ChimeraX commands (.cxc) that place a marker at each C-alpha (Angstrom):
marker #1 position 7.11,-54.48,42.59 radius 0.5
marker #1 position 10.33,-52.92,41.42 radius 0.5
marker #1 position 9.47,-53.62,37.79 radius 0.5
marker #1 position 5.99,-52.10,38.31 radius 0.5
marker #1 position 7.47,-48.86,39.60 radius 0.5
marker #1 position 9.83,-48.79,36.64 radius 0.5
marker #1 position 6.91,-49.37,34.25 radius 0.5
marker #1 position 4.89,-46.57,35.86 radius 0.5
marker #1 position 7.88,-44.23,35.64 radius 0.5
marker #1 position 8.34,-44.99,31.94 radius 0.5
marker #1 position 4.59,-44.64,31.30 radius 0.5
marker #1 position 4.40,-41.28,33.06 radius 0.5
marker #1 position 7.48,-40.11,31.16 radius 0.5
marker #1 position 5.88,-41.11,27.87 radius 0.5
marker #1 position 2.64,-39.34,28.76 radius 0.5
marker #1 position 4.53,-36.15,29.64 radius 0.5
marker #1 position 6.49,-36.40,26.40 radius 0.5
marker #1 position 3.30,-36.92,24.38 radius 0.5
marker #1 position 1.58,-33.99,26.11 radius 0.5
marker #1 position 4.54,-31.75,25.34 radius 0.5
marker #1 position 4.69,-32.98,21.75 radius 0.5
marker #1 position 0.99,-32.29,21.19 radius 0.5
marker #1 position 1.32,-28.72,22.46 radius 0.5
marker #1 position 4.62,-28.10,20.62 radius 0.5
marker #1 position 5.00,-26.50,17.22 radius 0.5
marker #1 position 7.83,-25.87,14.79 radius 0.5
marker #1 position 9.69,-22.90,16.25 radius 0.5
marker #1 position 9.72,-21.00,12.95 radius 0.5
marker #1 position 5.99,-21.49,12.43 radius 0.5
marker #1 position 5.28,-20.46,16.02 radius 0.5
marker #1 position 7.27,-17.24,15.53 radius 0.5
marker #1 position 5.43,-16.47,12.29 radius 0.5
marker #1 position 2.07,-17.02,14.04 radius 0.5
marker #1 position 3.12,-14.85,16.98 radius 0.5
marker #1 position 4.27,-12.00,14.72 radius 0.5
marker #1 position 0.96,-12.16,12.84 radius 0.5
marker #1 position -1.02,-12.13,16.08 radius 0.5
marker #1 position 1.04,-9.39,17.76 radius 0.5
marker #1 position 0.94,-7.05,14.76 radius 0.5
marker #1 position -2.53,-8.08,13.55 radius 0.5
marker #1 position -1.31,-9.16,10.11 radius 0.5
marker #1 position -4.12,-10.54,7.99 radius 0.5
marker #1 position -3.01,-13.95,6.61 radius 0.5
marker #1 position -5.03,-13.21,3.48 radius 0.5
marker #1 position -2.87,-10.18,2.66 radius 0.5
marker #1 position 0.48,-10.93,4.34 radius 0.5
marker #1 position 3.09,-13.65,3.86 radius 0.5
marker #1 position 5.98,-14.11,6.30 radius 0.5
marker #1 position 9.17,-16.03,5.50 radius 0.5
marker #1 position 11.91,-16.83,8.04 radius 0.5
marker #1 position 15.30,-15.95,6.51 radius 0.5
marker #1 position 17.57,-16.83,9.42 radius 0.5
marker #1 position 17.29,-17.73,13.09 radius 0.5
marker #1 position 19.74,-17.95,15.97 radius 0.5
marker #1 position 17.41,-20.32,17.83 radius 0.5
marker #1 position 18.39,-23.98,17.83 radius 0.5
marker #1 position 15.25,-25.29,19.51 radius 0.5
marker #1 position 13.27,-27.14,16.83 radius 0.5
marker #1 position 9.97,-27.55,18.68 radius 0.5
marker #1 position 8.47,-25.10,21.14 radius 0.5
marker #1 position 5.29,-24.67,23.14 radius 0.5
marker #1 position 3.83,-21.36,21.80 radius 0.5
marker #1 position 3.00,-20.43,25.40 radius 0.5
marker #1 position 6.74,-20.42,26.19 radius 0.5
marker #1 position 7.62,-18.12,23.29 radius 0.5
marker #1 position 7.82,-14.32,23.25 radius 0.5
marker #1 position 9.16,-11.82,20.70 radius 0.5
marker #1 position 10.29,-8.20,20.67 radius 0.5
marker #1 position 10.94,-6.15,17.55 radius 0.5
marker #1 position 14.41,-4.64,17.32 radius 0.5
marker #1 position 13.07,-1.54,15.53 radius 0.5
marker #1 position 9.94,0.59,15.77 radius 0.5
marker #1 position 9.34,0.37,12.02 radius 0.5
marker #1 position 6.24,-1.16,10.47 radius 0.5
marker #1 position 6.47,-4.96,10.21 radius 0.5
marker #1 position 6.88,-5.06,6.45 radius 0.5
marker #1 position 9.77,-6.04,4.21 radius 0.5
marker #1 position 12.90,-7.13,6.14 radius 0.5
marker #1 position 12.02,-7.40,9.82 radius 0.5
marker #1 position 14.00,-8.71,12.81 radius 0.5
marker #1 position 12.78,-9.75,16.25 radius 0.5
marker #1 position 14.46,-10.97,19.41 radius 0.5
marker #1 position 12.80,-14.26,20.39 radius 0.5
marker #1 position 12.90,-15.84,23.85 radius 0.5
marker #1 position 11.86,-19.29,25.03 radius 0.5
marker #1 position 11.03,-19.29,28.76 radius 0.5
marker #1 position 9.78,-22.47,30.43 radius 0.5
marker #1 position 8.67,-22.55,34.08 radius 0.5
marker #1 position 10.33,-19.18,34.65 radius 0.5
marker #1 position 13.69,-20.36,33.26 radius 0.5
marker #1 position 15.22,-18.86,30.11 radius 0.5
marker #1 position 15.83,-21.76,27.75 radius 0.5
marker #1 position 17.09,-19.84,24.72 radius 0.5
marker #1 position 17.26,-16.36,23.25 radius 0.5
marker #1 position 18.18,-15.27,19.72 radius 0.5
marker #1 position 17.48,-12.98,16.78 radius 0.5
marker #1 position 15.12,-14.11,14.03 radius 0.5
marker #1 position 15.28,-12.33,10.67 radius 0.5
marker #1 position 12.29,-12.54,8.36 radius 0.5
marker #1 position 10.73,-11.05,5.25 radius 0.5
marker #1 position 7.09,-9.93,5.45 radius 0.5
marker #1 position 5.34,-9.32,2.15 radius 0.5
marker #1 position 2.01,-7.58,1.66 radius 0.5
marker #1 position -0.42,-8.41,-1.16 radius 0.5
marker #1 position -3.50,-6.63,-2.49 radius 0.5
marker #1 position -5.97,-6.78,-5.37 radius 0.5
marker #1 position -4.87,-3.81,-7.46 radius 0.5
marker #1 position -5.21,-2.46,-11.00 radius 0.5
marker #1 position -2.39,-3.50,-13.34 radius 0.5
marker #1 position -1.76,-1.82,-16.70 radius 0.5
marker #1 position -2.63,-4.27,-19.47 radius 0.5
marker #1 position -0.62,-2.26,-22.01 radius 0.5
marker #1 position 1.55,0.86,-22.24 radius 0.5
marker #1 position -0.25,4.01,-21.21 radius 0.5
marker #1 position 0.97,7.42,-22.32 radius 0.5
marker #1 position 1.11,10.51,-20.14 radius 0.5
marker #1 position -2.17,12.47,-20.24 radius 0.5
marker #1 position -4.03,9.53,-21.79 radius 0.5
marker #1 position -7.59,9.22,-20.46 radius 0.5
marker #1 position -7.94,6.12,-18.30 radius 0.5
marker #1 position -10.59,3.46,-18.86 radius 0.5
marker #1 position -11.56,-0.02,-17.73 radius 0.5
marker #1 position -10.17,-1.75,-20.84 radius 0.5
marker #1 position -6.62,-0.61,-20.03 radius 0.5
marker #1 position -6.37,-2.49,-16.72 radius 0.5
marker #1 position -6.87,-5.83,-15.03 radius 0.5
marker #1 position -7.53,-6.48,-11.35 radius 0.5
marker #1 position -4.83,-8.77,-9.97 radius 0.5
marker #1 position -3.46,-9.92,-6.60 radius 0.5
marker #1 position 0.03,-8.43,-6.49 radius 0.5
marker #1 position 2.93,-7.91,-4.11 radius 0.5
marker #1 position 2.71,-4.28,-2.96 radius 0.5
marker #1 position 5.35,-4.48,-0.23 radius 0.5
marker #1 position 7.67,-1.89,-1.80 radius 0.5
marker #1 position 4.93,0.37,-3.16 radius 0.5
marker #1 position 5.38,3.94,-1.91 radius 0.5
marker #1 position 2.08,5.30,-3.24 radius 0.5
marker #1 position -1.49,4.21,-2.57 radius 0.5
marker #1 position -2.58,1.60,-5.14 radius 0.5
marker #1 position -5.84,1.98,-7.05 radius 0.5
marker #1 position -8.12,-0.96,-6.24 radius 0.5
marker #1 position -11.34,-0.13,-8.07 radius 0.5
marker #1 position -12.28,0.49,-11.71 radius 0.5
marker #1 position -14.73,3.12,-10.45 radius 0.5
marker #1 position -11.77,5.29,-9.41 radius 0.5
marker #1 position -10.80,5.73,-13.08 radius 0.5
marker #1 position -13.83,7.84,-13.97 radius 0.5
marker #1 position -12.75,11.29,-15.15 radius 0.5
marker #1 position -9.05,10.50,-14.66 radius 0.5
marker #1 position -5.99,10.55,-16.93 radius 0.5
marker #1 position -2.41,9.31,-16.60 radius 0.5
marker #1 position -0.12,11.76,-14.86 radius 0.5
marker #1 position 2.97,10.01,-16.26 radius 0.5
marker #1 position 3.87,7.22,-18.68 radius 0.5
marker #1 position 2.97,3.75,-17.38 radius 0.5
marker #1 position 4.67,0.54,-18.46 radius 0.5
marker #1 position 2.70,-2.60,-19.22 radius 0.5
marker #1 position 2.35,-4.60,-15.98 radius 0.5
marker #1 position 2.90,-1.62,-13.69 radius 0.5
marker #1 position 0.64,-0.99,-10.70 radius 0.5
marker #1 position -1.67,2.02,-11.01 radius 0.5
marker #1 position -1.36,4.33,-8.01 radius 0.5
marker #1 position -3.23,7.45,-6.99 radius 0.5
marker #1 position -0.05,9.42,-7.62 radius 0.5
marker #1 position 0.07,8.24,-11.23 radius 0.5
marker #1 position -3.29,9.71,-12.22 radius 0.5
marker #1 position -5.07,13.05,-12.04 radius 0.5
marker #1 position -8.50,14.45,-12.99 radius 0.5
marker #1 position -8.88,15.32,-16.66 radius 0.5
marker #1 position -8.40,19.12,-16.72 radius 0.5
marker #1 position -11.21,21.44,-17.75 radius 0.5
marker #1 position -8.80,23.54,-19.83 radius 0.5
marker #1 position -5.45,22.58,-21.37 radius 0.5
marker #1 position -2.35,24.64,-22.07 radius 0.5
marker #1 position -2.74,26.19,-25.54 radius 0.5
marker #1 position -6.46,25.47,-25.66 radius 0.5
marker #1 position -8.98,28.12,-26.65 radius 0.5
marker #1 position -11.09,29.52,-23.82 radius 0.5
marker #1 position -13.72,32.17,-23.33 radius 0.5
marker #1 position -12.61,35.00,-21.06 radius 0.5
marker #1 position -15.52,36.44,-19.11 radius 0.5
marker #1 position -15.15,39.95,-17.71 radius 0.5
marker #1 position -17.75,40.83,-15.09 radius 0.5
marker #1 position -18.19,44.20,-13.35 radius 0.5
marker #1 position -20.97,46.45,-12.12 radius 0.5
marker #1 position -21.82,47.42,-15.72 radius 0.5
marker #1 position -22.36,43.88,-16.97 radius 0.5
marker #1 position -20.50,41.02,-18.62 radius 0.5
marker #1 position -18.16,41.01,-21.62 radius 0.5
marker #1 position -16.72,37.90,-23.27 radius 0.5
marker #1 position -13.64,37.68,-25.51 radius 0.5
marker #1 position -11.61,34.85,-26.99 radius 0.5
marker #1 position -8.52,33.75,-25.13 radius 0.5
marker #1 position -5.85,31.08,-24.99 radius 0.5
marker #1 position -4.94,29.12,-21.87 radius 0.5
marker #1 position -1.32,29.44,-20.76 radius 0.5
marker #1 position -1.77,26.87,-17.98 radius 0.5
marker #1 position -3.69,23.67,-17.38 radius 0.5
marker #1 position -6.60,24.18,-15.00 radius 0.5
marker #1 position -9.63,22.70,-13.31 radius 0.5
marker #1 position -12.87,24.42,-12.30 radius 0.5
marker #1 position -12.08,26.65,-9.36 radius 0.5
marker #1 position -8.34,26.95,-10.03 radius 0.5
marker #1 position -6.55,30.18,-10.97 radius 0.5
marker #1 position -4.77,30.22,-14.33 radius 0.5
marker #1 position -3.06,32.63,-16.70 radius 0.5
marker #1 position -4.74,33.25,-20.04 radius 0.5
marker #1 position -3.96,35.48,-23.02 radius 0.5
marker #1 position -6.58,37.87,-24.33 radius 0.5
marker #1 position -6.46,37.27,-28.09 radius 0.5
marker #1 position -7.98,40.68,-28.78 radius 0.5
marker #1 position -5.60,42.83,-26.73 radius 0.5
marker #1 position -2.68,40.43,-26.42 radius 0.5
marker #1 position -2.61,40.96,-22.65 radius 0.5
marker #1 position -1.90,38.12,-20.22 radius 0.5
marker #1 position -4.32,38.06,-17.29 radius 0.5
marker #1 position -5.23,35.76,-14.43 radius 0.5
marker #1 position -8.70,34.39,-13.85 radius 0.5
marker #1 position -10.70,31.55,-12.32 radius 0.5
marker #1 position -11.69,28.50,-14.36 radius 0.5
marker #1 position -15.47,28.07,-14.56 radius 0.5
marker #1 position -17.56,25.47,-16.40 radius 0.5
marker #1 position -17.81,25.64,-20.17 radius 0.5
marker #1 position -14.08,26.10,-20.88 radius 0.5
marker #1 position -14.31,29.64,-19.59 radius 0.5
marker #1 position -12.13,31.79,-17.38 radius 0.5
marker #1 position -13.80,34.43,-15.26 radius 0.5
marker #1 position -11.96,37.68,-14.57 radius 0.5
marker #1 position -13.21,40.15,-11.98 radius 0.5
marker #1 position -11.86,43.69,-11.75 radius 0.5
marker link #1:1,2 radius 0.2
marker link #1:2,3 radius 0.2
marker link #1:3,4 radius 0.2
marker link #1:4,5 radius 0.2
marker link #1:5,6 radius 0.2
marker link #1:6,7 radius 0.2
marker link #1:7,8 radius 0.2
marker link #1:8,9 radius 0.2
marker link #1:9,10 radius 0.2
marker link #1:10,11 radius 0.2
marker link #1:11,12 radius 0.2
marker link #1:12,13 radius 0.2
marker link #1:13,14 radius 0.2
marker link #1:14,15 radius 0.2
marker link #1:15,16 radius 0.2
marker link #1:16,17 radius 0.2
marker link #1:17,18 radius 0.2
marker link #1:18,19 radius 0.2
marker link #1:19,20 radius 0.2
marker link #1:20,21 radius 0.2
marker link #1:21,22 radius 0.2
marker link #1:22,23 radius 0.2
marker link #1:23,24 radius 0.2
marker link #1:24,25 radius 0.2
marker link #1:25,26 radius 0.2
marker link #1:26,27 radius 0.2
marker link #1:27,28 radius 0.2
marker link #1:28,29 radius 0.2
marker link #1:29,30 radius 0.2
marker link #1:30,31 radius 0.2
marker link #1:31,32 radius 0.2
marker link #1:32,33 radius 0.2
marker link #1:33,34 radius 0.2
marker link #1:34,35 radius 0.2
marker link #1:35,36 radius 0.2
marker link #1:36,37 radius 0.2
marker link #1:37,38 radius 0.2
marker link #1:38,39 radius 0.2
marker link #1:39,40 radius 0.2
marker link #1:40,41 radius 0.2
marker link #1:41,42 radius 0.2
marker link #1:42,43 radius 0.2
marker link #1:43,44 radius 0.2
marker link #1:44,45 radius 0.2
marker link #1:45,46 radius 0.2
marker link #1:46,47 radius 0.2
marker link #1:47,48 radius 0.2
marker link #1:48,49 radius 0.2
marker link #1:49,50 radius 0.2
marker link #1:50,51 radius 0.2
marker link #1:51,52 radius 0.2
marker link #1:52,53 radius 0.2
marker link #1:53,54 radius 0.2
marker link #1:54,55 radius 0.2
marker link #1:55,56 radius 0.2
marker link #1:56,57 radius 0.2
marker link #1:57,58 radius 0.2
marker link #1:58,59 radius 0.2
marker link #1:59,60 radius 0.2
marker link #1:60,61 radius 0.2
marker link #1:61,62 radius 0.2
marker link #1:62,63 radius 0.2
marker link #1:63,64 radius 0.2
marker link #1:64,65 radius 0.2
marker link #1:65,66 radius 0.2
marker link #1:66,67 radius 0.2
marker link #1:67,68 radius 0.2
marker link #1:68,69 radius 0.2
marker link #1:69,70 radius 0.2
marker link #1:70,71 radius 0.2
marker link #1:71,72 radius 0.2
marker link #1:72,73 radius 0.2
marker link #1:73,74 radius 0.2
marker link #1:74,75 radius 0.2
marker link #1:75,76 radius 0.2
marker link #1:76,77 radius 0.2
marker link #1:77,78 radius 0.2
marker link #1:78,79 radius 0.2
marker link #1:79,80 radius 0.2
marker link #1:80,81 radius 0.2
marker link #1:81,82 radius 0.2
marker link #1:82,83 radius 0.2
marker link #1:83,84 radius 0.2
marker link #1:84,85 radius 0.2
marker link #1:85,86 radius 0.2
marker link #1:86,87 radius 0.2
marker link #1:87,88 radius 0.2
marker link #1:88,89 radius 0.2
marker link #1:89,90 radius 0.2
marker link #1:90,91 radius 0.2
marker link #1:91,92 radius 0.2
marker link #1:92,93 radius 0.2
marker link #1:93,94 radius 0.2
marker link #1:94,95 radius 0.2
marker link #1:95,96 radius 0.2
marker link #1:96,97 radius 0.2
marker link #1:97,98 radius 0.2
marker link #1:98,99 radius 0.2
marker link #1:99,100 radius 0.2
marker link #1:100,101 radius 0.2
marker link #1:101,102 radius 0.2
marker link #1:102,103 radius 0.2
marker link #1:103,104 radius 0.2
marker link #1:104,105 radius 0.2
marker link #1:105,106 radius 0.2
marker link #1:106,107 radius 0.2
marker link #1:107,108 radius 0.2
marker link #1:108,109 radius 0.2
marker link #1:109,110 radius 0.2
marker link #1:110,111 radius 0.2
marker link #1:111,112 radius 0.2
marker link #1:112,113 radius 0.2
marker link #1:113,114 radius 0.2
marker link #1:114,115 radius 0.2
marker link #1:115,116 radius 0.2
marker link #1:116,117 radius 0.2
marker link #1:117,118 radius 0.2
marker link #1:118,119 radius 0.2
marker link #1:119,120 radius 0.2
marker link #1:120,121 radius 0.2
marker link #1:121,122 radius 0.2
marker link #1:122,123 radius 0.2
marker link #1:123,124 radius 0.2
marker link #1:124,125 radius 0.2
marker link #1:125,126 radius 0.2
marker link #1:126,127 radius 0.2
marker link #1:127,128 radius 0.2
marker link #1:128,129 radius 0.2
marker link #1:129,130 radius 0.2
marker link #1:130,131 radius 0.2
marker link #1:131,132 radius 0.2
marker link #1:132,133 radius 0.2
marker link #1:133,134 radius 0.2
marker link #1:134,135 radius 0.2
marker link #1:135,136 radius 0.2
marker link #1:136,137 radius 0.2
marker link #1:137,138 radius 0.2
marker link #1:138,139 radius 0.2
marker link #1:139,140 radius 0.2
marker link #1:140,141 radius 0.2
marker link #1:141,142 radius 0.2
marker link #1:142,143 radius 0.2
marker link #1:143,144 radius 0.2
marker link #1:144,145 radius 0.2
marker link #1:145,146 radius 0.2
marker link #1:146,147 radius 0.2
marker link #1:147,148 radius 0.2
marker link #1:148,149 radius 0.2
marker link #1:149,150 radius 0.2
marker link #1:150,151 radius 0.2
marker link #1:151,152 radius 0.2
marker link #1:152,153 radius 0.2
marker link #1:153,154 radius 0.2
marker link #1:154,155 radius 0.2
marker link #1:155,156 radius 0.2
marker link #1:156,157 radius 0.2
marker link #1:157,158 radius 0.2
marker link #1:158,159 radius 0.2
marker link #1:159,160 radius 0.2
marker link #1:160,161 radius 0.2
marker link #1:161,162 radius 0.2
marker link #1:162,163 radius 0.2
marker link #1:163,164 radius 0.2
marker link #1:164,165 radius 0.2
marker link #1:165,166 radius 0.2
marker link #1:166,167 radius 0.2
marker link #1:167,168 radius 0.2
marker link #1:168,169 radius 0.2
marker link #1:169,170 radius 0.2
marker link #1:170,171 radius 0.2
marker link #1:171,172 radius 0.2
marker link #1:172,173 radius 0.2
marker link #1:173,174 radius 0.2
marker link #1:174,175 radius 0.2
marker link #1:175,176 radius 0.2
marker link #1:176,177 radius 0.2
marker link #1:177,178 radius 0.2
marker link #1:178,179 radius 0.2
marker link #1:179,180 radius 0.2
marker link #1:180,181 radius 0.2
marker link #1:181,182 radius 0.2
marker link #1:182,183 radius 0.2
marker link #1:183,184 radius 0.2
marker link #1:184,185 radius 0.2
marker link #1:185,186 radius 0.2
marker link #1:186,187 radius 0.2
marker link #1:187,188 radius 0.2
marker link #1:188,189 radius 0.2
marker link #1:189,190 radius 0.2
marker link #1:190,191 radius 0.2
marker link #1:191,192 radius 0.2
marker link #1:192,193 radius 0.2
marker link #1:193,194 radius 0.2
marker link #1:194,195 radius 0.2
marker link #1:195,196 radius 0.2
marker link #1:196,197 radius 0.2
marker link #1:197,198 radius 0.2
marker link #1:198,199 radius 0.2
marker link #1:199,200 radius 0.2
marker link #1:200,201 radius 0.2
marker link #1:201,202 radius 0.2
marker link #1:202,203 radius 0.2
marker link #1:203,204 radius 0.2
marker link #1:204,205 radius 0.2
marker link #1:205,206 radius 0.2
marker link #1:206,207 radius 0.2
marker link #1:207,208 radius 0.2
marker link #1:208,209 radius 0.2
marker link #1:209,210 radius 0.2
marker link #1:210,211 radius 0.2
marker link #1:211,212 radius 0.2
marker link #1:212,213 radius 0.2
marker link #1:213,214 radius 0.2
marker link #1:214,215 radius 0.2
marker link #1:215,216 radius 0.2
marker link #1:216,217 radius 0.2
marker link #1:217,218 radius 0.2
marker link #1:218,219 radius 0.2
marker link #1:219,220 radius 0.2
marker link #1:220,221 radius 0.2
marker link #1:221,222 radius 0.2
marker link #1:222,223 radius 0.2
marker link #1:223,224 radius 0.2
marker link #1:224,225 radius 0.2
marker link #1:225,226 radius 0.2
marker link #1:226,227 radius 0.2
marker link #1:227,228 radius 0.2
marker link #1:228,229 radius 0.2
marker link #1:229,230 radius 0.2
view
């Protein structure tokens, strides 16, 4: 009878241990999963790596685990949380966990060097999954966004194309010949001019009247023209 009770005690202990083992997970993995769930990080675009942990518990039931960020910053790059393991209302362990969260995206990468003011085209880029964690500007993710655009600055081979690195191709360039259109109640007069500023349709630019030599300000209109109203 005594041996039966001992056997039952051992069996129950084993069953409890097995139940706990089945529900347990590696503490680091559980923290990574909890961070992803709490901050809605897409596993397709984010990768989280534990750099250091003050927790010594190797296995944990995810239901016993909670985390709190130590800063209000976005969970990207270096990120630290305070993790707690509480079981049956009792604090088992508490400690800081430091991690690195990287973000990836399919973006356009320069396939060769691109010069400033060079018109952009599909052949100059390749679409590639890249780490954009430290990117401060919005990356360009579609070839369609290149239509009518040029490089705003020099781009190295392998660099990520961002919206801040490109601009619409201007309708008139500095030093380019333009038609100055004077319009008043008497009619319209056109004269040759030279652009002193880069401009797009609708923008105000300075131009030089090549007949009188005067510098005037007008509005860029289609057809490489600048309209001047009295």
